C-alpha positions as CSV (number, residue, x, y, z in Angstrom):
1,M,2.4,0.5,-25.6
2,L,0.1,2.3,-28.1
3,E,-3.0,1.2,-30.0
4,S,-1.0,2.0,-33.1
5,D,1.6,-0.6,-32.2
6,K,1.6,-3.6,-34.6
7,V,0.8,-7.2,-33.6
8,R,0.4,-10.5,-35.5
9,S,-2.2,-13.3,-35.2
10,S,-1.1,-16.6,-33.9
11,Q,-1.7,-19.9,-35.8
12,Q,-4.5,-20.7,-33.4
13,G,-5.7,-17.1,-33.6
14,K,-6.2,-17.4,-37.4
15,A,-8.4,-20.4,-37.0
16,R,-10.3,-18.8,-34.1
17,L,-10.9,-15.6,-36.1
18,K,-12.2,-17.6,-39.1
19,Q,-14.6,-19.6,-36.9
20,A,-15.8,-16.5,-35.0
21,Y,-16.8,-14.5,-38.1
22,K,-18.5,-17.6,-39.6
23,D,-20.4,-18.2,-36.3
24,A,-21.5,-14.5,-36.4
25,R,-22.7,-15.1,-40.0
26,L,-20.5,-12.4,-41.4
27,T,-18.5,-12.2,-44.5
28,Q,-15.0,-10.8,-44.4
29,E,-16.4,-7.7,-46.1
30,K,-19.2,-7.3,-43.5
31,L,-16.8,-7.8,-40.6
32,A,-14.4,-5.2,-42.0
33,Q,-17.3,-2.7,-42.4
34,Q,-18.6,-3.2,-38.9
35,A,-15.2,-3.1,-37.3
36,R,-14.2,0.0,-39.4
37,V,-11.1,-1.6,-40.8
38,S,-10.1,-2.6,-44.3
39,V,-10.8,-6.0,-45.8
40,D,-7.0,-6.4,-46.2
41,T,-6.6,-6.0,-42.4
42,V,-9.0,-8.9,-41.9
43,K,-7.1,-11.0,-44.5
44,R,-3.8,-10.2,-42.8
45,L,-5.1,-11.5,-39.5
46,L,-6.5,-14.6,-41.3
47,G,-3.1,-15.3,-42.9
48,T,-4.5,-15.1,-46.4
49,K,-2.6,-11.9,-47.2
50,D,1.1,-11.1,-46.4
51,C,1.6,-9.3,-43.1
52,P,5.2,-8.3,-42.9
53,H,4.7,-5.5,-40.3
54,G,1.7,-6.7,-38.4
55,V,-1.7,-5.1,-37.8
56,E,-2.5,-2.1,-35.5
57,R,-3.8,-3.1,-32.1
58,W,-6.8,-0.9,-32.4
59,A,-7.9,-2.8,-35.5
60,V,-7.6,-6.1,-33.6
61,R,-9.6,-4.6,-30.7
62,N,-12.4,-3.4,-33.1
63,I,-12.7,-6.8,-34.8
64,C,-12.9,-8.5,-31.4
65,N,-15.6,-6.1,-30.2
66,V,-17.7,-7.0,-33.2
67,L,-17.2,-10.8,-32.8
68,K,-17.4,-10.6,-29.0
69,I,-14.1,-12.4,-28.5
70,K,-10.9,-11.3,-26.7
71,P,-7.8,-9.9,-28.5
72,T,-5.8,-12.8,-26.9
73,D,-8.1,-15.2,-28.8
74,I,-6.3,-13.9,-32.0
75,V,-2.9,-12.7,-30.7
76,D,-0.7,-14.6,-28.3
77,K,-1.1,-13.2,-24.8
78,K,2.7,-12.5,-24.5
79,D,2.5,-10.5,-27.7
80,W,-0.6,-8.6,-26.8
81,E,0.6,-7.7,-23.3
82,P,4.4,-8.0,-23.7
83,Q,5.4,-5.7,-20.9
84,Q,2.5,-4.5,-18.8
85,Q,3.9,-2.0,-16.4
86,L,1.4,-0.9,-13.7
87,P,2.1,2.4,-12.0
88,P,4.3,1.4,-9.1
89,E,2.3,3.3,-6.5
90,F,-0.8,1.3,-7.5
91,E,0.7,-2.1,-8.5
92,Q,0.3,-3.8,-5.1
93,L,-3.3,-2.5,-4.7
94,I,-4.2,-3.8,-8.2
95,Q,-2.7,-7.2,-7.6
96,D,-4.4,-7.5,-4.2
97,K,-7.8,-6.4,-5.5
98,T,-7.7,-8.7,-8.5
99,D,-6.6,-11.8,-6.5
100,L,-9.4,-14.4,-6.8
101,F,-11.5,-11.9,-8.9
102,C,-14.4,-13.5,-10.7
103,G,-17.6,-12.4,-12.4
104,R,-18.8,-8.8,-12.9
105,Q,-19.0,-9.4,-16.7
106,F,-22.2,-7.4,-16.8
107,V,-20.3,-4.4,-15.6
108,F,-17.5,-4.7,-18.2
109,K,-20.1,-5.3,-20.9
110,A,-22.0,-2.1,-19.9
111,I,-18.7,-0.2,-20.0
112,E,-17.8,-1.5,-23.5
113,D,-21.4,-0.8,-24.8
114,F,-21.0,2.8,-23.5
115,F,-17.7,3.2,-25.4
116,S,-19.2,1.7,-28.5
117,N,-22.3,4.0,-28.5
118,T,-20.6,7.3,-27.6
119,T,-17.6,9.2,-28.9
120,H,-16.4,10.2,-25.4
121,G,-17.7,10.5,-21.9
122,Y,-17.9,9.5,-18.3
123,F,-19.0,6.0,-17.0
124,T,-19.6,5.8,-13.3
125,V,-19.9,2.6,-11.2
126,I,-21.8,3.2,-8.0
127,G,-22.1,0.9,-5.0
128,D,-22.0,0.6,-1.2
129,A,-18.8,-0.2,0.7
130,G,-17.6,-3.7,-0.1
131,M,-19.5,-4.2,-3.2
132,G,-16.4,-4.6,-5.3
133,K,-16.0,-1.1,-7.0
134,S,-12.2,-1.0,-6.5
135,A,-11.8,-4.6,-7.6
136,I,-13.7,-3.7,-10.8
137,A,-11.5,-0.7,-11.4
138,A,-8.4,-2.8,-10.7
139,K,-9.5,-5.6,-13.0
140,Y,-10.2,-3.2,-15.8
141,V,-6.7,-1.7,-15.6
142,L,-5.2,-5.2,-15.4
143,D,-7.0,-6.4,-18.5
144,N,-6.5,-3.2,-20.4
145,P,-2.8,-2.3,-20.1
146,D,-3.4,0.9,-22.2
147,A,-5.6,2.4,-19.5
148,I,-4.4,5.2,-17.3
149,C,-5.4,5.0,-13.6
150,F,-5.6,6.7,-10.2
151,F,-6.8,5.0,-7.0
152,N,-7.9,7.5,-4.4
153,S,-7.1,6.4,-0.8
154,R,-8.0,8.5,2.2
155,A,-6.1,6.2,4.5
156,E,-2.8,6.8,2.6
157,G,-3.3,10.4,1.8
158,M,-3.6,9.6,-1.9
159,N,-6.7,11.7,-2.5
160,R,-5.7,15.3,-3.3
161,P,-6.4,17.0,-6.7
162,E,-2.8,18.1,-7.1
163,L,-1.5,14.5,-6.5
164,F,-4.1,13.1,-8.9
165,L,-3.0,15.6,-11.6
166,R,0.7,14.8,-11.1
167,K,0.3,11.0,-11.3
168,I,-2.0,11.2,-14.3
169,R,0.3,13.6,-16.0
170,Q,3.3,11.3,-15.5
171,Q,1.5,8.3,-17.0
172,L,0.2,10.3,-20.0
173,I,3.6,11.8,-20.8
174,T,5.3,8.4,-20.6
175,R,2.6,6.6,-22.5
176,Y,2.2,9.1,-25.3
177,Q,5.7,10.7,-25.3
178,L,4.1,14.1,-24.8
179,S,6.4,17.2,-25.1
180,D,6.0,20.5,-23.3
181,A,3.5,19.0,-20.9
182,Q,5.3,19.1,-17.5
183,D,3.1,21.8,-16.2
184,A,0.0,21.2,-18.3
185,D,-3.5,21.0,-16.7
186,L,-5.7,18.0,-17.3
187,S,-7.7,19.5,-20.2
188,T,-4.5,20.5,-22.0
189,L,-3.1,17.0,-21.5
190,L,-6.2,15.3,-22.9
191,A,-6.1,17.6,-25.9
192,K,-2.5,16.7,-26.5
193,V,-3.2,13.0,-26.2
194,R,-6.1,13.3,-28.6
195,E,-3.8,14.7,-31.3
196,N,-1.6,11.5,-30.9
197,L,-4.4,8.9,-31.0
198,S,-4.4,6.9,-34.2
199,A,-7.6,5.8,-36.0
200,G,-9.7,3.6,-33.8
201,E,-7.6,4.3,-30.7
202,R,-9.1,5.6,-27.5
203,L,-7.9,6.9,-24.1
204,V,-9.5,5.4,-21.0
205,I,-8.7,6.9,-17.5
206,V,-9.9,4.9,-14.5
207,V,-10.4,6.9,-11.3
208,D,-11.4,4.8,-8.2
209,A,-13.1,6.0,-5.0
210,L,-14.2,9.5,-6.0
211,D,-16.0,9.7,-2.6
212,E,-12.6,9.6,-0.8
213,V,-11.3,12.8,-2.5
214,D,-10.2,15.5,-0.1
215,Q,-10.8,18.8,-1.9
216,E,-11.9,22.2,-0.6
217,G,-13.9,24.8,-2.5
218,A,-16.2,24.4,-5.4
219,G,-15.7,22.8,-8.8
220,N,-15.7,19.2,-10.0
221,L,-14.0,16.6,-7.8
222,L,-10.3,16.4,-8.9
223,Y,-11.3,19.2,-11.3
224,L,-12.4,16.7,-13.8
225,P,-13.1,18.4,-17.2
226,T,-16.7,19.3,-18.0
227,I,-15.9,18.7,-21.7
228,L,-13.8,15.8,-23.1
229,P,-12.2,15.4,-26.5
230,D,-13.5,12.7,-28.8
231,R,-12.3,9.2,-28.0
232,V,-11.4,10.1,-24.4
233,Y,-13.3,8.3,-21.6
234,F,-13.3,8.2,-17.9
235,I,-14.4,5.2,-15.7
236,L,-15.2,6.4,-12.2
237,T,-16.2,4.5,-9.1
238,R,-17.8,6.0,-6.0
239,R,-20.2,5.3,-3.2
240,P,-23.9,6.5,-3.5
241,Y,-24.2,10.2,-3.2
242,N,-26.8,13.0,-2.9
243,L,-26.9,15.9,-5.3
244,N,-24.7,18.2,-3.2
245,Q,-22.1,15.5,-3.0
246,K,-21.9,14.7,-6.7
247,R,-19.6,17.5,-7.7
248,L,-19.4,16.4,-11.3
249,Q,-21.0,19.0,-13.5
250,L,-20.7,18.2,-17.2
251,S,-21.5,19.9,-20.4
252,P,-24.7,18.8,-22.1
253,A,-22.5,17.6,-25.0
254,T,-20.6,15.2,-22.7
255,P,-22.2,11.8,-22.5
256,S,-22.4,10.1,-19.1
257,Q,-23.8,6.9,-17.7
258,E,-24.1,5.4,-14.3
259,L,-24.3,1.7,-13.3
260,D,-25.6,1.3,-9.7
261,L,-24.5,-2.1,-8.3
262,R,-27.3,-2.0,-5.8
263,K,-29.8,-2.2,-8.6
264,K,-28.1,-5.3,-10.1
265,S,-28.9,-7.7,-7.3
266,Q,-29.6,-10.7,-9.5
267,Q,-26.3,-10.4,-11.4
268,S,-24.3,-9.6,-8.2
269,H,-25.9,-12.6,-6.4
270,R,-24.8,-14.8,-9.2
271,D,-21.2,-13.4,-9.0
272,V,-21.2,-13.8,-5.2
273,K,-22.1,-17.5,-5.5
274,E,-19.4,-18.0,-8.1
275,Y,-16.9,-16.4,-5.7
276,I,-17.9,-18.7,-2.8
277,S,-17.7,-21.7,-5.1
278,Q,-14.2,-20.6,-6.2
279,L,-12.9,-20.4,-2.6
280,L,-14.4,-23.9,-1.8
281,E,-11.9,-25.3,-4.4
282,H,-9.0,-22.9,-3.6
283,G,-6.0,-24.7,-2.1
284,E,-5.6,-22.2,0.7
285,Y,-9.2,-22.5,2.0
286,K,-10.6,-25.8,0.7
287,Q,-9.7,-28.0,3.6
288,G,-10.8,-25.5,6.3
289,L,-14.1,-24.7,4.6
290,S,-14.8,-28.4,4.0
291,Q,-14.2,-29.4,7.6
292,W,-16.5,-26.6,8.9
293,I,-19.2,-27.6,6.4
294,K,-19.0,-31.3,7.6
295,Q,-19.5,-30.1,11.2
296,Q,-22.9,-28.6,10.2
297,P,-25.9,-31.0,10.3
298,S,-27.0,-32.0,6.7
299,L,-25.2,-29.1,5.0
300,S,-24.0,-29.7,1.4
301,N,-21.5,-27.5,-0.4
302,Q,-24.3,-26.1,-2.6
303,E,-26.5,-25.2,0.4
304,F,-23.4,-23.6,2.0
305,V,-23.0,-21.5,-1.2
306,E,-26.6,-20.5,-1.3
307,Q,-26.9,-19.5,2.4
308,I,-23.6,-17.7,2.7
309,A,-24.5,-15.7,-0.5
310,V,-27.8,-14.6,1.3
311,K,-25.9,-13.7,4.4
312,S,-23.4,-11.7,2.4
313,E,-26.1,-9.3,1.1
314,N,-24.1,-9.3,-2.2
315,N,-21.0,-7.8,-0.4
316,F,-17.7,-9.1,-1.5
317,M,-15.8,-7.5,1.4
318,Y,-18.0,-9.7,3.7
319,L,-17.0,-12.8,1.8
320,R,-13.3,-11.7,1.8
321,C,-13.5,-11.5,5.6
322,V,-15.9,-14.3,6.6
323,L,-14.8,-17.2,4.3
324,P,-11.1,-17.1,5.4
325,A,-12.2,-16.8,9.0
326,I,-14.3,-19.9,8.6
327,A,-11.4,-21.8,7.0
328,D,-9.1,-20.7,9.8
329,G,-11.4,-22.1,12.4
330,F,-12.5,-18.8,13.8
331,Y,-16.1,-19.9,13.7
332,N,-15.7,-23.5,14.7
333,D,-18.0,-23.1,17.7
334,K,-20.7,-21.3,15.6
335,P,-23.4,-23.0,13.6
336,L,-24.4,-21.6,10.2
337,N,-27.4,-19.7,11.6
338,E,-25.2,-17.7,14.0
339,L,-22.8,-16.4,11.4
340,P,-23.0,-12.6,11.0
341,V,-25.3,-11.1,8.4
342,G,-23.9,-8.3,6.1
343,L,-20.7,-6.4,6.3
344,Q,-21.8,-4.2,9.2
345,G,-23.0,-7.2,11.1
346,Y,-19.6,-8.9,10.5
347,Y,-17.8,-5.8,12.0
348,E,-20.1,-5.8,15.0
349,N,-19.7,-9.5,15.5
350,H,-15.9,-9.4,15.3
351,W,-15.8,-6.3,17.6
352,Q,-17.7,-8.4,20.3
353,L,-15.7,-11.6,19.7
354,M,-12.4,-9.7,20.2
355,G,-13.7,-8.7,23.6
356,M,-14.0,-5.0,22.8
357,T,-17.4,-4.7,24.7
358,T,-16.4,-6.7,27.8
359,K,-16.5,-5.0,31.2
360,P,-14.1,-3.5,32.2
361,L,-13.4,-2.3,28.7
362,P,-10.0,-3.3,27.3
363,R,-9.0,0.4,26.9
364,D,-5.4,-0.4,25.9
365,K,-6.5,-2.5,22.9
366,I,-9.3,-0.1,21.9
367,K,-6.8,2.8,22.0
368,I,-4.5,0.8,19.6
369,V,-7.3,0.2,17.1
370,Y,-8.4,3.8,17.0
371,V,-4.8,5.1,16.8
372,M,-4.3,2.8,13.7
373,C,-7.5,4.1,12.3
374,A,-6.3,7.7,12.8
375,L,-2.8,7.3,11.4
376,S,-2.6,8.6,7.8
377,S,-0.1,6.1,6.6
378,P,0.8,2.4,7.2
379,A,2.8,2.0,10.4
380,S,5.1,-0.6,12.0
381,R,4.3,-2.3,15.3
382,Q,6.8,-0.1,17.1
383,T,5.4,3.1,15.6
384,I,1.9,2.0,16.6
385,A,3.1,1.3,20.1
386,N,4.8,4.8,20.3
387,Y,1.7,6.6,19.1
388,S,-0.8,4.7,21.3
389,K,1.6,4.7,24.3
390,Q,1.1,0.9,24.7
391,D,3.7,-1.9,24.8
392,E,4.6,-3.8,21.6
393,F,3.3,-7.1,23.0
394,T,-0.2,-5.6,23.3
395,V,0.1,-4.1,19.9
396,Q,1.0,-7.5,18.5
397,E,-2.0,-9.1,20.2
398,V,-4.2,-6.6,18.4
399,L,-2.4,-7.1,15.0
400,D,-3.0,-10.9,15.4
401,G,-6.6,-10.5,16.4
402,W,-7.5,-8.1,13.6
403,Q,-5.2,-9.6,10.9
404,Q,-8.1,-10.2,8.5
405,F,-8.9,-6.5,8.5
406,L,-5.3,-5.5,7.9
407,Q,-3.0,-5.1,4.9
408,K,0.5,-6.1,5.9
409,Q,3.1,-4.3,3.7
410,E,6.2,-6.6,3.8
411,N,8.2,-4.5,1.4
412,Y,9.1,-2.4,4.4
413,Q,11.4,-3.6,7.2
414,P,10.0,-3.9,9.7
415,P,6.6,-4.6,8.1
416,R,3.9,-1.9,8.2
417,Y,0.1,-2.3,8.7
418,R,-3.0,-0.5,7.7
419,F,-6.7,-1.2,7.8
420,Y,-7.7,-2.9,4.6
421,H,-10.9,-1.1,3.8
422,E,-12.4,2.4,4.4
423,S,-15.7,0.8,5.5
424,F,-14.1,-0.5,8.7
425,R,-13.0,3.1,9.5
426,D,-16.5,4.1,9.0
427,F,-17.6,1.5,11.4
428,L,-15.2,2.7,14.1
429,H,-16.5,6.2,13.7
430,R,-20.2,5.1,14.1
431,Q,-21.6,7.1,17.1
432,D,-22.9,4.0,18.9
433,I,-19.5,2.2,18.6
434,V,-17.6,5.3,19.7
435,Q,-19.8,5.7,22.7
436,V,-19.6,2.1,23.8
437,A,-15.9,2.1,23.3
438,G,-15.6,5.2,25.5
439,V,-13.1,7.0,23.1
440,M,-12.8,10.6,22.4
441,L,-11.8,10.9,18.7
442,P,-10.7,14.5,18.9
443,N,-8.3,13.6,21.7
444,I,-6.8,10.8,19.7
445,S,-6.2,13.0,16.7
446,A,-4.7,15.7,19.0
447,E,-2.3,13.1,20.5
448,I,-1.2,12.0,17.1
449,A,-0.6,15.6,16.1
450,D,1.4,16.2,19.2
451,N,3.5,13.1,18.7
452,M,4.3,14.2,15.1
453,T,5.3,17.6,16.5
454,E,7.7,15.9,18.9
455,G,9.3,14.1,16.0
456,L,7.8,10.6,16.1
457,E,8.0,9.1,12.6
458,L,5.4,6.9,10.8
């Protein structure tokens, strides 16, 4: 689907467009001028001029940007996004990350403003673990089917430059019908795409979790180009970094902008409260959350939203863990003031509640958790049992106790499991946790390597 593809306005869209440009106090001529389209294009969308072949998608997008409305306000959604095909290797991740997504409009507005004010460049979203960077990237891709994407994942080994180039190349060749590009490097690919872009069209490439890239030697991470062609943009996400970790050297002629979520506490706090309110009304969680709130002395829904938002420290991963746990009854014997604070506090609290610090230490369960952490790919219960040298019953106990941290991949038979978020792996590698757990990380890695040598499969 290209920006040069043609679409038509719906009957409701014609009326919406007419009202929108009047609300903006623009004439048809002024709207056309600001959107860099012809007056005839505006008239075709309004239905006052014949439109036998439709209007280019880029023209609709430009008009909507000027009027601050969505393309689907003018064009039927089924026509605007007729066959959205997400890259199969990222489809499940995108769907998972965008489930119950809300807010973050200030981020998308900043991205669109950057695109409108520059001819090309890099826009980077920075934030701590759990602040919603991957969800923002996934939501952008879902709402912009023309975007190209790559989601780095250290846990799945999807984080090497050669893999990034191969996946991006496949998407670009398919999207833009590129020829003689099977072995092209990224700069060559972008130049080829630039030649195929129609007026007003742009290429956006979304790259998530730049901090998880595994790349030796010098040079930009993923060998991202220092110079970009006009109308080519990258949206990057990454954790906070120091100068020697940045590894993104750009030409002075290449615009770049960063949005640090940590510095947007007011906007994030508003989005966090919206997310909590949404789950209070969600069919899967409403009853459990309502029952827990009623057990608390003089606690209203609004007070619950306010206090949980404060405890979350604007961390969506915290909410994604704690709210379902409350709804499931995990905290039935805990008053509000004893709920964990912040994502790290939640990890520590759950570690203790699962008995991982009791004496004597449950070394069999600790071993299973750390083996799952060390495995490079999702694994079945039997595979986890084989690598940890524990029985499947004990493995299932761990899977049940840590289910809110796990992603269950049911497209495999038997199902496979992996830890949901890289920040939990970071927690498990914290020196104080490792010492208390009494594990030797090099030994676990060596055991896994030995098992692979002996032919055990993941």
